[in-house]
Each structure stands twice: as C-alpha cells, then as structure tokens.
N, C-alpha and C positions, 0 to 999 in steps of 0.2 A: 312089454321093455316097459321099463322107471328106475329111480337113482337108486333104490333098493338091489339092482339085481347087480349096482356099482359098487368093490371092494371099498372095502373100509379102511387100505394100508395104511397105516403113517407117515412109511415113505413115501408116496405119493404126494407130489406136489400140490400146495391148498391154489386153487385160483380167486386173483382178489378180484371182486366185482366187475370191475372193471374192464378190466382182463375175459374174464366170464364174459362181457357186455359187445367187447367190440369183437370177439371171435363170431357170437351169435351176430352181430349184426354183418360180418361180412360173409358168409355163409346163408344166413338170407336172401341176399341183397340175389348168391348165383343160384341159387333155389327160386327167388323174385324174375329174372330176365329166364332163366329153359320155361319156367312157369308162362309166359309173357308170350311168347313164342307157338308151346304149343297149343296151348287158348286160342288162339287167331287160328289155327294149324289142321288143328282136329277139327273146329265148328265150322272153315268153313269147306274145308273137304268133305265133313260130312253131308254136310247138306249136299253140299253137289253130285253125291258119291248116292247120297239115299240110304247113308249109314244109323238110321238110330245108336247103336251103342256106338259109332265114334258120339258122334253130337255130344250126348251123355257121356265122355273118359273126356272127353273136350271141358261143358262144363264142371269133371269134378278138373280138372285145370284148373277150374276159375275158380273155384274153389280153394281150393290152392293158394293162386296168388293172392288169391282176401286173405285168407291165411299167412304170406306170409305178411302182411303189414297189419295187420297185429300185433305177429312176434312182431313187429318192427318198433314200435310207439310203445308194448307195453318191455320192450329190452328195454328202450333209453327213458322210463318212464319208474324203472325195478334199481335201476341207478345209483336215485335219487341216492345224497347222504339221508341219515336221520338227521326227524324234522323235531321241532314239539308238537304235533303232530303225531303223527308218527314217529315215537318214540324206537321202533324195532325195527325197520327202515322200511322200502319199497316192496321188500323178493316181491308182497305179495300179491303185485306188478304181475309174477307167473304169471303163477294160477288162478286168478284173470281169463288171465290170454288163455291158458289150457284149458278153462272153461267156457270160451268167447268156441276157440276152434270146436269145440266140444261139439258146441251148439247148434255152429254154422253146420258142421260135417251132418249132423244128424238133419237137418231141417233139407240141405239136400241131397244128399239118401230117400229121404223119404221122397221131395219134387222126383226124382228118379223112379221112383218104382213103383206112381202112380203115374205118370207118363206112360212105364211100356207094361202095365194093367192094363192102360187101356187101346193101343197098339195091337197087345195081346187078345184081347173081348170080337178085335177086328182082324182076324187072317190075311184074309182079302186083299187086304191093304197096305201090311208086308212087302219091300216092295225090292227087289233084287243089286246090292251093291257093287258098282264098281270095282275091278281089284284095286284099282287105287289108293280105295281106304281098307288097307291092308298096312301096304306096304310104309303108311301113316301112323299106321298100332306099331309094325313093329321098330321104326323109328322110335316113336313117342315112348316102346318099354325099352330101349338102351338107355333114352338121355335120363327118367326116372330111376331109372335103376342105379344107376351112375350116380345124378345125385341123392341120393336115400347114406348112395354108403359113407360120400362125403359128411352130409348132416353126421350125422351122427358119430362118424369117424369127434367129428370138434363137438358132440356132442355129452362124446363118453369122458374127452377130453380133456372136457373144461364140468363137467358135470353138469348141467341143464340141462333139467327135468320138462322144460318147454323146448328147449332144442329139440329132444328127444321125441314131443310129441311131434313137433313138425315134420322130425327123417321120418318117425312108421306114416308118416300123413303121402311121403311120398314114395312110400316101401306099398300104401294102399293101393293108389295112381298107378306102382307100376306091377302088381297083379288084379287090374285095372281089366289095363290095356293088353293082359295075357289073355285075360277071357271077350275079352272086346276080339281083340283077335282071332280066334275059337270061335266066337261067334259069327266072325266076319266070315271065316274058311268053310264054315255048313251054311250057309249065304248061301257062295258061291260055290258050294259043288250042289247044292237044289237043295236044299232047308230052309228057305227062307226067314221062314219060325224063331229059328236060331240069331234071329241077329236081334231081336225084343227084349227072345229071352235074356242075351247076356248083356243086353241092359238092364234087366230086373237083378242080373245076379248085383250087376256091377251096386245099383244102386242096396243094396242090403247090404251091401261090403262097405261103402263107404258108412248106413248109418249104424249099425253094426259095433265100426272103431269108434262114430259120433259119438253114441252114449260112453261105451269105455269112459277115453278121454274125458262128457261131462260129469261122468258116475266117483272117477277118479279122484280129479279138481275139486266136488264139489264139498268128497269127503278131507280135501284136506282145507281147507276152506272153515272150516265144521273142525278143527287142529287134535286132527288127525296125526297118532303117532309113530316113528316111526320103528322096522321094523326090529325083532325080537335084537337079534344080528350084530347092529346098529348101538343095540340100545346095552350091549352085556358086552360092545368094543371100546365104553365110553363109561361104562364104570369101573371095566379091570383099571384102564386111564386115571380110573378118580382112587382103585382099589392102592398103587405104584403108587403113590404120590407121597413123601415122605410125611408119617405124622397122622395119617388116615389110618385105624383099627380097623373102620369094618363102614361101609354105605349102604338105603334103602333109602328108597320112597321117588326111584328116581322115574324123570317121567317126565314124557317126549313132546313136542309140536311142531311140525310145521312151521317154520315162515319161510312160503316162496323152493327153494332150490337150498336151505339154511336151515336148522334145529335149533329153537330156543328149549331150554334144555332145566330142569328146577331137579334139585337132590338133594340127602339130608344126609350130610356127614356129619362121622364119630371122632372126635380125636380123647385122650387121655384127662378125664377128664380133673386130672392136677394140675395141668398146665394155667398159664394165666390168657385170662380173654385177650390178650398181642398176640401173644404164642396162639394161640386159637383160630384167631383171624388171620396169620403169616399162612400160617397151610393153608386153611378155604382158596383164599386169593395163590397158594401158591399150583393148590388145586384147578383153580378155574382158568389160569394163564395152560397148562399141560394140553385140556380137554380142546381152548381152544386153537392150540396152535398143530394137534391131532387131528380135530375131526372136524365135519362140516363146520359148526357150534357157531351162529350166532355171537348165545349170550349165555351164561351158568347162574340159575342166580341160587345159594349156598344159606343151608340152614344146619351150624353149628349144632350138635347134642353130644353130650360127657357118653364119653367110653370107660365103664371098669373090668380089671380084669373079669373073665369069666369065673375062676375060682375064690371070689372075696363075696363074703354076706355082703350084697348088697345094702339090705336094711338098714343088717350091725356099720353100716357103710354110714350109709343117710344120719344116723339119731347120736353113731358119733360128734356128723359134724355140724350139728346143730350144740355139742355141750359150749 
C-alpha cells in the first residue's frame, strides 16, 4: 500500500506538515518501545531455547527498531520550513527515509538468508527447540499485529507514505512471527529442519519487502508522477475554476508525500493580462486547498471559441 491507494476526497481534512509530524512521532515512539521489548525477549529466548527462527525474528525486530529511529530522524527534518537552499521544503527527507528503510531491510534479509542456508547445509546440527520459544512467538505475533493496525490507521489519517512503509514493516514482522511459529511447532513435532526453514522464509520476506520499499522510494526521488486518478482530480479542479476554458500539459512530481504540479491554463484570448493572472491565481488556490499539492506553477495560454477561424482572427489582430 502507498499514498496512491488513498482517496483524494476534497472533503477530507488536509493535515499540515506539523500535524503529520506530531502524529508520526507519537506512533513511531510506540513502535520503538514495543520493538525494544521484542528484540531483547526474542533474541535471548531464541538463544536459550536453541531456535534459529526466533533469533532471526528478533533480528527482524531489531531492524524495526533501527527503522523507527530513521523515521524519527526524517520526521524531524521533513517538517522544517522551506529555506534558500530548499525552496520546496524538506519533504523529501521522508522519501530518503523510505529508501534507507528499504536498504536496511534488504541487507537484513540477505543476512538472514545466508545464516539459514548455512544451517540447512548441516541439518544434523539443528537442535530441538524448547517450547518456551513458541509462547514467545505467540506473544510477539499479537504485539506486532496490534502495532501494525495502530500505525496504519495513523498513516492513513495523516496521509504519510513514510508511516505507511513503517506500518507494513511491522506487518511483515507479524507475518514472519507466524512463519517462525509454524517452524517451531514442526520442530517440536519431530521435524527439527523446519526451524531453519522458517528462518529462511522470514529472510526472504524481509529482503523482498526491502527491495519493494527501496525501489519505490528511488522512483519517487527521480520525480515519479502521481497516479492517473489523482492527476485527473487535479485537472478537474482546474477546469472548474471560473474563467478556465481548457487545461493541458498537467505534469506532476512527488515531493515527499506532497505533489508539485505544472499546468497550462487556457483563458479567453480577449481578456486583459491582469484578468488572466487573477484566474490563474484562483485556480492555484483551489488546487492547494483541495489536494495534497505543495506548489502549482501555471502557464496561461489564449483560448478562442472553436467556431472562430484562428487564422482570420490572427490576421485581424495584426491590423
């Protein structure tokens, strides 16, 4: 899920960068607190109970903890006002944070895969897991699912792609705990090899999610446009502005969770330059109020009635 999955309803409240930062900080601190407890519990119990899967899940929780602090760092910087060196603001700190999260997850996932493969090469060294590991996994699964639901609700409310990424990171932890739990059950049932297999699956899940987050963030840093539905909504708002006859060449690019838009507005060719300017200003204000647009650059073009001979009119205008 990303912000393109959210509706662009004009009636939805538009949260300020400060409000989004406060909500993000609060939810991320909750996640960080949970991950501190999970990391210590899972790794220590995993070592004592001889469960590679639980240790891998604990390392995943540790990566979540690091990710939480990356999000806090980015949230602090992204709410800074625009300055001379950053005239569009600092919103792309969030995109950079999502890229860092992706790289972190990918690295952790590859490391977990390597560790699991090494274990599978020597299946005789796999030991039976103590049942305590299963209880810890059950508690971790519940905690991670609750954190995911809480963080996703906050992310959707304030429309933050960085918080969406962090929420789904928590969901990946919940899914990994489920896989680890199945592996531990299999180990206790007499199939020891299932524990490192569970660790292998968790490593793959983490690496896959890291690649997805990193790839999407990289495209956003390369000025990827928003989806067609949102472009259509912005175009419609421009067309509904009094005095705007037509709209063309609407281009968008992401700036963190906000959008920068360029558009050509066609206004009646017979009006004054001042009147055309006023129409463009009104169109810009309407877009900024109704959409998550940071800035709109407009270019005013002349429009003439379709039934008018443009060549004849141009000749007459030069006389």
